[in-house]
N, C-alpha and C positions, 0 to 999 in steps of 0.2 A: 572393435575400437569404441571407446566411450565418446559420446557426444550428447549435447542437449537434446537434439532431435530424437536420437535413439532411446535415451532414458525416458523422455516424456511419452514417446510412442508406446513404450512398454507400460507405463502408468495408464495411458489412455485405453489400451487394449484389454486391461484386466478390470473387471467390475469393482473388486474390493479396493484396489489402489486408486481407481478413478473416484470412487465414493469418498475415500479419505481426502484426496486432493480437493475435490469440489466442496466438501464439508469445511475444511480448513479455510479455503478461499472465501466461501460464503460467510463464515463466522466473522472473519476480519472485516469484510465489507459492511455487514450489518452493524457491527460495532462502530465502524467509522461513520455510518449514517446517523446513529444515535448521537455520537459525540458532536458532529456538525450541527445537528438539529438543536441540541442544547446550547451550543455556542451561539448560533443564530438568535436564539431567544434571549440571550444575555448580553448581546453587543451593547457597549456603552452609548450614551446619547449622541456623542459627537462623531460616532462612526457608523451611523445607521445606513450609509450607502453600501456598507459591506453585507448587510443582512441578506439581500437577494442572492448574492454570490455564494455566501456560506450555505444558504438554504439549498441552492442548486447543487453545491458540492455534496451535501448530505443526501439529496435526492438521487444523485448519480451513484453514490455508494450503495444506497438501498436497491437501486436498479441492478447493480452488479451482483448483489446478493441474490436477487430474484433470478438472474440469469444462471448463476451456478446451481441454484436449486432446481431450475427448470431443466438443466442438462441432466441432473439426477433423475427427475421424473420421467424424462424421455426414455431412460433405460429401466424404468421401474424400480429405482433404488431410493432408499430413504437416507437422509443425512445421518452421520454419526457424530457424537460429541467431539469437540476439538480437544486433543490431548493437551494438558497444561503446559508441557514442555514445548509445544508447538504453537502456543497462543502468543503470537508476535506482539499484538497491541497491548495485552496485559503485561507482558514481560517488559516492554518499554515503560509502561506506567510505573512498574515497581522500581525502575531505575530513576524515577523522578522526571521522566521526559514527557513534555506536553502538559496539558492541564489535567489534574487529578479528577477522577470521576466523582469523588466526594465534593469537590468544588463545583462541578457542573450540575450536581443534583440540588444545590442550594439556589434559591431564586434571588440571587444577588447579582447586580450587573457586574460584568467583567471590567477590568481596567484596560487602558491602552497597552500597558505592559503585558497583560494576559493575552491580548489579541496578537501581539508580536510573538509571544511564546508559542501560541497556536500556529501562527503562520510559519515560524521557523521549523517547528516540528513537522508540519505538513510539507514544507519544502524538501526536507530530508527524506521523509518516508515516501512522498510521491515520486522522488527521484528513483528510489528503489523499485516502486511499482511500475513506473513508466519504462525503466530499463528491462524489467522482467517481461512485461507485456510486449515490448518491442522485439525481444528475442523470440517469444512464442509466435508473434506475428510473422517474423522472418521465415519460420519453419512450418507454421500451421494456418496461415491466413486463408488458404484454400481448402482446408480440411472439411469434408462434408458434414461432420458432426459438431465440431467446435470452432470452425473458421469464422463464422459470423460473430460469435461471442468474443473471440479474441480481437477481432477488428473493432467492434464497438467499445470494448473496455479499454483497448490500447488508445483509441482516439480520446476517450474521456480522461484517461490518466495524463496524457500529454497536455490537455487543457488545464487540469488541476495543477500540474507542475508550473505551467506558464503563468497561471494566476498568482501563485505564491511568489514568483519572481517579481511580478508587476507590483503587488501590494507591498512587499518588503522594500522594494526600491522607493516606493512612495513614502513609507515611514522613514527610510534612511534620509531622504531629502528633507524630511521634517525635523531632523536632528537626532534620530534614534540609531544612527549607524553603529556606534560602539556596542550598544545592547544587542543589536541584531547579529553582529559578527560573533560576539561572545556566545549568544544563545545557539546560533547555528553550529558553532564548533562543538559545544557541549552535546547537542543533539546528534551530530554526525558521529562523534566518537562513541557515544552510547549505542547508537544504532548499529554500527559495524561490529560491536561486541555481541549484541543480541542476535543479529541476523545469522551468523554462522552457527550459533547454538541451535536456533530454530531449524536451520537447514539440515544440520546433523541429525536432529531428532526426527525430522520428517523422513529423511533418507533411510534412517535405521528402521523405521516402521515400514516404509515401502520395500526395503530389502527383505524384511521378514515375509511380507505378503507375497512378493514376487519370487522368493527363493533365490535371491542373489547369493553368489558365492562369497566367502570371506575375502578373497582376493579382490573381487569387484567392489564390495562394500568399502574395503580399505582404500582402493583407488579413488572412489568418489569422495570419501572423507578427506583424503589428502588434497584433492582438488578444491574442496570447500575451504580447507585451512590455508591453502596457498592464496586463494582470493582474499581471505581475511588478512593474511600477512601483507599483501600489497596494499589493501585499503588502509590498514593501520599505519603503514609507513608513509604513504603518499596519496592513495586514492581518495581519501576522505576530503581532500581539498576541492574536488569537483562537486562535492555535495554542499559546499558552503559558498560557492561563487554565485553572483547574481548578475543577470543580464536582462535587457529589455526583450520581451518575447517578440517573435516575428509577427504574430497576430495579436493586436491589441484587444483588450477587454475580452479575453477568451471565455470568461464565465458570464458574459452578458447574455440575457435572455433566459428562458425557462429550460429546464433539463429536457433532453430528448427522451422519448419513450422507446421501449423495445417490445412491442406487442407480440412479436413472434416467439418470445421467450416466456410469456406470461402463462 
């Protein structure tokens, strides 16, 4: 029977599939760290209170990248290049979602609108990340090899998601509500188109590495497409709602360290 736990256990048990998984995950986190670092450096004058929060967000993403690379080193494995069809962050950028890298490379302050676009993009993608890590935490929180990593990253992703809710609600109260809702919807609809493509590409590569049968690969692909169908019809709405987080100022203070993964 197919299940998230069984599929991930197979990926975890095989060095080549584990190397691919960690390499893709690390690549995305490092990219997110760079993006947040550049955004923090370009925050407009009137929004300087955001700088330490965005800086911490970037530091967390960098830390996650180090964690995935440390998991590889513990097995004596080297990372592999991220396949272009599995590069989630770059595929989103090509759809015009978030702030373009060309814009972030210029030393020109961002506008308030740019910051709202960044926060909306983060709210959608952090929802995906938080959900995925919560699922892994459910099944692998106590795993002797990856359990600690799963718990640390899951906690951070929950904080990132809560922070985007809090900041977008602040901007909405300042009169930017329509822009926020329009941008959130655009981001969500684009993300749910990109995510299944990336999932199918990753599963196809995993299937070749692990020798999955055509029947099993077809079943997994059907499951991915079914999730996409639900999200396209109605599930996207949960990615655009905003609510006050239970813990206020979740990104206050410095980023936590993870010395055991260094």
